[in-house]
Every structure is written in C-alpha cells, then in structure tokens.
N, C-alpha and C positions, 0 to 999 in steps of 0.2 A: 592731397590731406595731407598736413602736419600733424603731429601730437611734438607739443612742447613739454620737453622734458624739468625741471624746475626744481635744481641741487637747493635745496632746503631743511639738510639737516646739521651742519655746523651750531657747534657754541656760540664760535662771536667771543671769546673770553678775550679779548683787545678790547672789545666796547669796554668795558669794565661795571658789566648790568648782571641786576640781580634775574637776571631772565635771558633764553637768545636770544640775541641782536632780531634776527629777521620780527620777533614781535611786541620790538620795540614801536613807537608810533612818530609818524611822521601827519601831523597836519591830525592828531586822533587816528589816525589808520594805519593798521599792523603794518611794516614793512614791506611782510614777506606777499600780501593781499595784494600791493600795485602792478606787480609788474599778470599777476594770475585777475585782476581787471581791466588792462590789454589785450592779456589773451581773449578773454572775452569778448572781445570787443570786432574780433579777427576769422571773421568769415572761415577760413584758411584750415587755420589752428580747433583742428577737433575732439582732440581729447588730451589731456594734460596728466603725466607721472610726476609726481611728486614725493622726495621723500617726507621725511621730521626727525628731528632734531632728541632720541633718544627717553621716555618719556613723558613726550610734549604731543602724544600724536591726538588723542582725546580735545586738546587746545589749539591743534588745530583744524581740526577739524570741525569744534564748535563754531568759530569765530567764520572758516570758509562758509557754514554757510546763514551763517548773520550774516554776511552780505549777498548771497544771494547769486554764491559767481554760477552761472548757465552751464557752460562748458565739464562733459565725463570730468573726473580727478581719480585715477589709482593711486593709492598711497603705500611708499615702500619701508621695508626697516630701512634707516643707514646701515652704509655702510661702514669696513676699517678704515678705507679713504677715499677718495675726492673719486679717483678712477675704479675704486670696488663698486663706490653708489652706480654711477654711470651704466655700468656691466648691468648690474642688476635690475637697473631701471628697464634698459634698455628690454626684457627680455619681457617688458611690457606692452609695449612698442607696433601697431602693428600696422599704422602708415609708412607710405615710401619715402615721406622726406620727417628726421625727425628737427627738428629747430632745441639748443641744451642751450639755458641762461643760468642762474641763481640769483635767489632771492635779495641774494645782498647787492644787488645791479638794480634798489627799489624805481630809480626814474626813466628806465625805460618808455617808450614811448611809441605808438603804431610804426610810425614811420624805423624805427627803430626796426623791428619783425618784419614790413614791405621789402623792406634795400635788402633782406634777405630774400626773401619769399620769390620777390619780382627776378629774381636777380640766376642769369639763368646758367650757370655752374652748379651741379652737382651738391659741393661742397661750396660754403665760403663761410668765414670767420671776419667778425667785425675786427678793425686795428685804430690804435692809437699810433701820431708818430711820439719815437722818444724822445723825447723833448731834452735832455742833461749828459753829456762826454759818460761813456762805458770803459771802464779800463779790464783786465782780466788779471789773472794773479799768478803769477811766476810759480808754475809746474814744481811740488818740489820743494820750492821757500817758503817762507812764512812770513805774511807781511810784507813781501814784494811783489810792485809790480812789474808784467811779464807781457804787457803790448795795451795797447787803441784799438778798441773796433770802431767802425766807422759806425756813427748814429741814423747815418746817413742813410745804410742798406740794412739796420733793424728796422724790427715793429713790434712794440707793445700792442700784446694780446688784448683782446677788450671781447668781452660778452654782450649778445648773441653769436654762435653757428648753425650754420644748417648746413646737414651731412640728408646723403643718404643713407636708408638707414638699415641696409644690406653690407655698407661699403661704413659702415660707425657697429658695427655687429663683428667684424670681421676685424678688425680694430684690435677689436677689445679685445677678441677671442687670443688674436695674435698673440697681445700681450701678454693675456694671464699664464698663457701657452710660456713665453718664452721670460715671464719675470720683468718683464720690462714694465718700467714708471712712468709717467709721465703728469704732469700739472697740469693739465686740459685737450681736449680733443682734437684739435688739428693738428697735432704738433706727432699723436698718436697715426691719427689718418692719412698724415703726409710719409711715415717712417714710414707706412707698411706698404707703401710703392704709390701712392691713388693720388690726384693731383688738387689742392688747396689755392683757394682766391679767396683773394683779399678785398674789403672794401672799407672806406675812413670812418669810425662809426660819427659818437657823439660825446662831447666834453661830460655834459651832462651823465650822460651812463657812467658815471664812477660807480668802484666796490666798496659798500660801508668796508674799516677792518679798529677803526680807531673811536674814538671818541666824539675827536671836531669831524670826521666826516658824516656820524649823527648830525650833530648842530647844522656843520651843509649842507646838509639832503633835506634838514626839516627847511633851513633858506627858500631850499629852491622847490621842493615840492609844488609851494602857492606860485610859483612861479611856467610848467611846465607849458611848452607852445598848443 
C-alpha cells in the first residue's frame, strides 16, 4: 500500500494572487483538489499526508470536505523549507511505500501514479529531457562561462516520485544530521547510497509557478486524457 505525501504548503507569491496558488481554481476546481481526486481513484493509495499554507488550514479542510475526498487525510503544519516539510510529514507515513507529489502540479493523471506504482524498482522518479543548453559558471569568476554540460546526459526532475518509505525516512534523517540541503527527494535518496530509477513523465504534468502557468493549466484542465 502507498501513502501520498502531498506538498501543499507554499504561498506561490510569483503567481501574484491574493491567496496561495493552490487555492486558485481551474475550471472552477481548486488546484490542490486535482491530485487528491486522482489519488482517490487509486486503490493502492490508502492514505494522504498533506501540509497547508500557514493560516489556511481551516479553509483547506473545508474545501476537502466539499469535494468529498474519501481517502483519509492527515494534515501537517508547513515546515520552514520543502525538505523540512517532507521530513515532518514522513512521521505520519506507515505504509511500505511513499508517493511524493506537489499540489502545484495539478494536471497529474492516474497513468502518472501507476507508472510508478507498477515499476519494479523501490525508488523511482519521473523525469523530462532537458530541452535547452546548460552552461556552467566559471568558479570564482563573475559572469563568466566555465563550461558546457551535455544535455543528453542530464535529466529534468519531475514529480511524482516513489520511494520505499524506510529509505526515504533514512535519507531525510541523514540530511538533517549532516545539515545537507536538497530541493527534491530523489537527490537525497541517491546521495546517501540508494539506487533511484527514472521514467519519462508527461509534459502535461508541469509545475505552476507563474501567472502564465495558471492560464495554460486552465486551458489544459478540460483536455486531460
């Protein structure tokens, strides 16, 4: 069985809205409800652990009740960082496997989750190809190029991700003890010695960070497969 850890605690200031971006509506439905409704359709996902923007817990809980989400949800205070948020949410995970996703990627589908659930590896992340050239900064030299990275060897990390829960908890505990910082969880798991496989995700499953992303998601929300 699986627990969905849903990152839902950010404020999304770059969107420029008067509320956290995950409460904005696509086709009349709050952004954070989209991944919850998909998770609700998957029998293997037996629980959800979700955080919330500071000061918005009551509103989040009210909306969840309005949409009659059946999968049990545990609510967790937001951490100071993304990494801290996942670490404290893992305290409530009791299933063998954890799926990590973020509410800011509302256009996820059942196929995206099942691609990970059905994968034989314990730890798997979705990815996309890097569609642009990446240059390195010259160490110690301001505004100078120091090298060119081969984009064919690079991966753009995408969520969702699947991990063996014990492995993910261990990675977060080691990171906390060492003072290491990671911006997503596959990097942490790999850095402490565990194998991480990858699959190609969907281009639809992009992260909403700016107003233009909201507009694009609004257009695509009615056109999901």
